[in-house]
C-alpha positions in Angstrom: 13.0 33.8 3.9 13.7 30.6 1.9 16.7 29.9 4.1 14.5 30.1 7.2 12.0 27.8 5.6 14.6 25.2 4.7 16.1 25.4 8.2 12.7 25.0 9.9 11.9 21.9 7.8 15.4 20.5 8.3 15.0 20.8 12.1 11.5 19.3 11.9 12.5 16.3 9.7 15.5 15.6 11.9 13.3 15.8 15.0 10.9 13.3 13.5 13.7 10.9 12.5 15.1 11.2 16.0 11.7 10.3 17.5 11.5 7.3 15.0 14.9 6.1 16.1 14.2 6.5 19.8 10.8 4.7 19.6 11.0 1.8 22.0 8.6 -0.4 19.9 11.2 -0.3 17.1 14.2 -1.3 19.1 14.3 -4.7 17.4 15.1 -2.9 14.1 17.7 -0.4 15.4 20.4 -1.7 13.0 18.1 -1.3 10.0 16.2 1.9 10.8 18.6 4.5 9.4 19.9 2.6 6.4 16.4 1.6 5.3 15.0 5.1 6.0 17.9 6.6 3.9 17.0 4.3 1.1 13.3 5.2 1.3 14.0 9.0 1.3 16.4 8.6 -1.6 13.8 6.6 -3.5 11.3 9.5 -3.2 13.9 11.9 -4.5 14.7 9.6 -7.4 11.0 9.2 -8.2 10.7 13.0 -8.5 13.7 13.3 -10.7 12.4 10.5 -13.0 9.1 12.2 -13.5 10.4 15.7 -13.8 13.3 15.1 -16.2 12.5 11.8 -18.0 8.7 11.3 -18.3 7.9 15.0 -17.8 4.3 14.0 -17.1 2.4 11.8 -14.7 0.4 11.7 -11.5 3.1 13.2 -9.2 3.4 16.3 -11.5 -0.4 16.7 -11.7 -0.6 16.5 -7.9 2.1 19.0 -7.5 0.4 21.5 -9.8 -3.0 21.1 -8.3 -1.8 21.3 -4.7 0.1 24.5 -5.4 -3.2 26.0 -6.8 -4.9 25.2 -3.5 -2.1 26.4 -1.2 -1.9 29.7 -3.1 -5.6 30.0 -2.8 -5.3 29.5 1.0 -3.0 32.5 1.3 -5.6 34.7 -0.3 -8.9 33.2 1.0 -8.2 31.6 4.4 -11.9 31.1 5.4 -12.9 29.6 2.0 -9.8 27.4 2.0 -10.7 26.0 5.5 -14.3 25.2 4.2 -12.8 23.5 1.2 -10.5 21.4 3.3 -13.1 20.4 5.9 -16.3 20.2 3.9 -15.3 20.2 0.2 -17.2 23.5 -0.3 -16.1 25.7 -3.1 -16.8 29.4 -3.0 -17.8 29.4 -6.6 -18.3 27.0 -9.5 -15.8 29.2 -11.5 -13.0 28.4 -9.0 -14.0 24.7 -8.8 -13.6 24.4 -12.6 -10.0 25.4 -12.3 -9.2 22.7 -9.7 -8.1 19.3 -11.0 -9.8 16.2 -9.7 -12.7 18.2 -8.2 -15.6 16.7 -10.2 -16.6 14.4 -7.3 -14.8 16.0 -4.3 -16.5 13.7 -1.8 -15.4 10.5 -3.5 -12.2 11.3 -5.4 -9.1 10.0 -3.6 -6.9 12.2 -5.9 -8.8 15.3 -4.7 -8.4 14.2 -1.1 -4.6 13.8 -1.7 -4.1 17.2 -3.2 -5.9 18.7 -0.2 -3.4 16.9 2.1 -0.5 18.0 -0.2 -1.7 21.6 -0.1 -1.6 21.6 3.7 1.9 20.2 3.5 2.8 23.0 1.0 1.9 25.6 3.6 4.7 24.1 5.8 7.2 23.6 3.1 6.6 26.6 0.9 5.4 24.4 -2.1 8.8 22.7 -2.1 8.2 19.4 -4.0 11.3 17.5 -2.7 10.7 18.5 0.9 7.1 17.2 0.6 8.6 14.0 -0.8 10.7 13.6 2.4 7.7 14.0 4.7 5.5 11.6 2.7 8.4 9.0 2.4 9.0 9.3 6.2 5.3 8.6 6.9 5.3 5.6 4.6 8.5 4.3 6.2 7.3 4.8 9.8 4.1 2.7 9.1 6.1 0.0 7.4 8.6 -0.1 10.3 5.8 -0.4 12.8 4.4 -3.4 11.0 7.8 -5.0 10.6 8.5 -4.6 14.4 5.1 -6.1 15.1 5.8 -9.0 12.8 9.2 -9.6 14.4 7.5 -9.8 17.8 4.9 -12.2 16.4 7.3 -14.3 14.3 10.8 -13.9 15.8 12.4 -16.5 13.6 11.2 -14.6 10.4 12.8 -11.3 11.3 15.0 -11.2 8.2 12.1 -12.1 6.0 10.0 -9.2 7.3 12.8 -6.7 7.1 13.7 -7.6 3.5 10.1 -7.7 2.3 8.9 -4.4 3.7 12.0 -2.3 4.1 14.3 -3.3 1.3 12.3 -4.9 -1.5 13.0 -2.7 -4.6 9.6 -1.9 -6.0 8.0 -1.7 -2.6 10.6 0.9 -1.5 10.4 2.9 -4.7 6.6 3.1 -5.2 5.8 3.7 -1.6 7.9 6.9 -1.6 7.7 10.4 -3.0 4.8 12.7 -3.9 2.1 10.1 -4.7 -1.0 8.7 -3.0 0.8 5.4 -2.5 3.1 6.5 0.4 0.0 7.5 2.4 -1.7 4.3 1.4 1.2 2.1 2.3 2.0 3.8 5.6 -1.6 4.0 6.8 -2.3 0.4 5.8 0.8 -1.0 7.5 0.0 1.1 10.6 -3.5 -0.3 10.8 -2.4 -3.9 10.3 0.3 -3.4 13.0 -2.3 -2.1 15.5 -4.7 -4.9 14.7 -2.0 -7.6 15.3 -1.0 -5.9 18.6 -4.7 -5.8 19.7 -5.1 -9.5 18.8 -2.1 -10.4 20.8 -3.6 -8.7 23.8 -0.9 -6.0 24.0 -1.7 -2.6 25.3 -1.6 0.2 22.8 0.1 3.4 23.8 -2.0 6.6 24.0 -0.2 7.9 20.9 -1.1 4.8 19.0 -4.8 5.0 20.1 -4.8 8.6 18.9 -3.1 7.6 15.6 -5.4 4.7 14.9 -8.5 6.6 13.8 -6.3 9.0 11.8 -4.6 6.1 9.9 -7.9 4.3 9.4 -9.4 7.4 7.9 -6.3 7.9 5.6 -6.5 4.3 4.4 -10.2 4.5 3.8 -10.0 7.8 1.9 -7.0 6.8 -0.3 -8.3 3.3 -1.3 -12.0 2.8 -0.4 -12.4 -0.6 -2.1 -9.2 -2.0 -0.5 -10.3 -0.8 2.9 -13.6 -2.6 2.5 -11.7 -5.8 1.9 -8.8 -5.5 4.4 -10.7 -4.1 7.4 -13.2 -7.0 7.7 -10.3 -9.4 7.4 -8.5 -7.7 10.3 -11.6 -7.4 12.4 -12.3 -11.1 12.0 -8.7 -11.8 12.9 -8.8 -9.7 16.1 -12.2 -11.0 17.3 -11.3 -14.7 16.8 -7.9 -14.3 18.5 -9.5 -12.5 21.5 -12.5 -14.8 22.0 -10.7 -18.1 21.4 -7.5 -17.8 23.4 -7.6 -21.4 24.6 -8.4 -22.8 21.1 -5.8 -24.5 18.9 -4.4 -22.5 16.0 -5.8 -24.9 13.4 -9.3 -24.6 14.9 -9.0 -20.8 14.8 -8.0 -21.0 11.2 -11.1 -23.1 10.3 -13.4 -20.7 12.2 -11.7 -17.8 10.4 -12.1 -19.3 7.0 -15.7 -20.2 7.6 -16.5 -16.7 8.9 -14.7 -15.2 5.9 -16.6 -17.4 3.5 -19.9 -16.4 5.0 -18.9 -12.7 5.0 -17.8 -12.9 1.4 -21.1 -14.5 0.2 -23.1 -11.9 2.2 -21.0 -9.1 0.8 -21.3 -10.3 -2.8 -25.1 -10.7 -2.4 -25.3 -7.1 -1.0 -23.2 -5.8 -3.9 -25.4 -7.5 -6.5 -28.7 -6.6 -4.8 -28.2 -3.0 -3.9 -25.3 -1.7 -6.1 -26.6 -3.1 -9.4 -23.1 -4.4 -10.3 -21.4 -1.0 -9.7 -18.3 -2.6 -8.2 -17.8 -5.0 -11.1 -18.6 -2.3 -13.7 -16.0 0.0 -12.0 -13.4 -2.7 -12.3 -14.2 -3.2 -16.0 -14.2 0.6 -16.7 -10.8 1.0 -14.9 -9.4 -1.9 -16.9 -10.6 -0.5 -20.2 -9.5 3.1 -19.3 -5.9 2.0 -18.5 -5.8 -0.4 -21.5 -6.6 2.5 -23.8 -3.4 4.3 -22.6 -1.0 1.3 -22.9 0.0 2.3 -26.5 0.4 -1.3 -27.7 2.9 -2.2 -25.0 2.7 -5.7 -23.4 -0.2 -5.8 -21.0 -2.6 -8.1 -19.2 -5.3 -9.2 -21.8 -8.6 -10.9 -20.9 -10.6 -12.6 -23.6 -14.0 -11.3 -22.3 -14.0 -9.3 -19.2 -17.6 -8.4 -18.2 -19.1 -6.9 -15.1 -20.6 -10.2 -14.0 -19.7 -12.7 -11.2 -19.1 -15.5 -13.7 -16.7 -13.3 -15.8 -14.8 -12.1 -12.7 -14.4 -15.6 -11.3 -13.3 -17.1 -14.6 -10.6 -14.4 -15.1 -9.5 -14.3 -11.4 -6.7 -17.0 -11.7 -5.1 -15.2 -14.7 -5.5 -11.9 -13.0 -3.7 -13.1 -9.8 -1.0 -14.9 -11.8 -0.3 -11.8 -13.9 -0.3 -9.4 -11.0 2.4 -11.5 -9.3 4.6 -12.7 -12.1 4.2 -10.4 -15.1 5.9 -8.9 -17.1 8.3 -11.7 -18.0 11.8 -11.0 -19.3 10.8 -11.3 -23.0 8.1 -8.8 -22.4 10.5 -6.0 -21.5 10.3 -3.0 -23.8 12.3 -0.5 -21.8 14.5 -0.2 -18.7 11.5 0.0 -16.3 9.9 -3.2 -17.7 13.3 -4.9 -17.5 13.7 -4.0 -13.8 10.2 -5.2 -13.2 10.7 -8.5 -15.0 14.0 -9.2 -13.1 12.1 -8.6 -9.8 9.3 -10.9 -11.0 11.9 -13.6 -12.0 13.2 -13.5 -8.4 9.6 -13.9 -7.1 9.1 -16.8 -9.5 12.3 -18.5 -8.4 11.3 -17.9 -4.8 7.9 -19.4 -5.4 9.5 -22.6 -6.9 11.9 -22.9 -4.0 9.0 -22.5 -1.6 7.0 -25.1 -3.4 9.9 -27.6 -3.3 10.3 -26.9 0.4 6.6 -27.5 1.0 6.8 -30.8 -0.9 9.8 -32.1 1.0 9.1 -30.7 4.5 5.4 -30.2 4.5 3.6 -27.6 6.6 4.8 -27.8 10.2 2.6 -25.0 11.4 0.2 -22.4 10.0 -0.9 -19.4 12.0 -4.1 -17.4 11.8 -2.1 -14.3 10.8 -0.4 -16.2 7.9 -3.9 -17.2 6.6 -5.1 -13.6 6.9 -2.1 -12.5 4.8 -2.8 -15.2 2.2 -6.4 -13.9 1.8 -5.1 -10.4 1.6 -2.7 -11.4 -1.2 -5.4 -13.3 -3.1 -8.1 -10.6 -2.8 -5.8 -7.6 -3.6 -4.0 -9.6 -6.3 -7.2 -10.5 -8.1 -8.7 -7.1 -8.0 -5.5 -5.3 -9.0 -4.9 -7.8 -11.8 -8.4 -7.4 -13.1 -8.4 -3.7 -13.1 -4.8 -2.9 -14.1 -3.6 -4.2 -17.4 -0.6 -1.8 -17.8 2.5 -3.4 -16.2 4.0 0.0 -15.2 0.9 0.9 -13.3 0.6 -2.6 -11.9 4.1 -2.4 -10.4 3.0 0.6 -8.5 -0.4 -0.7 -7.4 0.7 -4.1 -6.2 2.8 -2.8 -3.3 -0.3 -3.3 -1.1 0.1 -7.1 -1.4 3.7 -7.8 -2.7 5.6 -7.4 0.6 3.2 -9.8 2.3 3.7 -12.4 -0.5 7.5 -12.1 -0.3 7.4 -12.3 3.5 5.5 -15.6 3.3 7.7 -17.0 0.5 10.8 -16.3 2.5 9.6 -18.4 5.3 10.4 -21.7 3.5 13.1 -24.0 4.8 15.7 -23.2 2.1 15.3 -19.5 2.3 15.6 -19.5 6.0 18.9 -21.5 5.9 20.3 -19.0 3.4 19.2 -16.0 5.4 20.8 -17.6 8.5 24.1 -18.1 6.7 24.0 -14.5 5.5 23.1 -13.4 9.1 20.3 -11.2 7.9 
């Protein structure tokens, strides 16, 4: 029976990879698809091995255990399991008490994820590493869709897009395996790719129209707060591009920034008036909760983080700076921190090179999509920096903005000359 299960999943995975490779919209990435996908699948396996045999604890193991509980329950109580999946209805409080992450089932992204994972378990027979392959493949497919879209939009920055989204180490590693992050990364990239294509006036295929609400829902359920930031940014971008086709790019940028400013003020006022500071309090609670688990390791420390607008604004620059460049080499306390700090050193050097290029050559052009990405980086970087003091967790959470940052930094004159020489 196990052999048949493995054979079925092998055929299904190979079929999906074949469809990915044959997809016409990804033909500009043909030389990178299989190597980058192999790297992504391997990263998911390595992540599982790291947590199973080194840490022996962590989110991925908790998700595995909880999802198996639900999938075993499905085999005994099909009707009740369907109600649980669709409506978050438990047949009894006794059973609910045994299910992790079920305290607030309608709001918990972890509970949503274990439901998705339990459905996958029914296909894979609770096989952790096969689940890892499916989730990594979904993440890669979304990332590849976005890269292909960016290559079409910025042909001269193809190498920058490929390196940033398909090969950058922490992005590849943390967007793979049995975690929420592959679903987040894949769905987010897919949504952005569709938004860019709509803004360019390109016709979406029937498949993409069908996938769009599915990926939107996934993104919203996995990271509600990030969806509330990114979706308005994308909606503004699409609307402005469609209604101002004859307008110069600089004018579009000014209109976009003005609309974003008004939207940000209105949103902040709405949060303060009706949510009684819930959003800010949630950031502070998350920060303090993670800080309590850092065990005296190097971390992001704020002098006085409070759930107020003034406190958030005053700490925002440090939060963004820390989210991008920390930990430094001298803050490394183990191999993971050392790898993170080496990657951050590369980003720092790349930032300096980009700044020198900007000083010498100036800004020849700036597009509306680049401005949209800059706002994405700033908003996500500030929020993640404010709420995530632990550098290990930070390395995982920042994959939602890091590839966009590297993509923009690699567009400088010096980096482009080097990439051209390397023929990447």
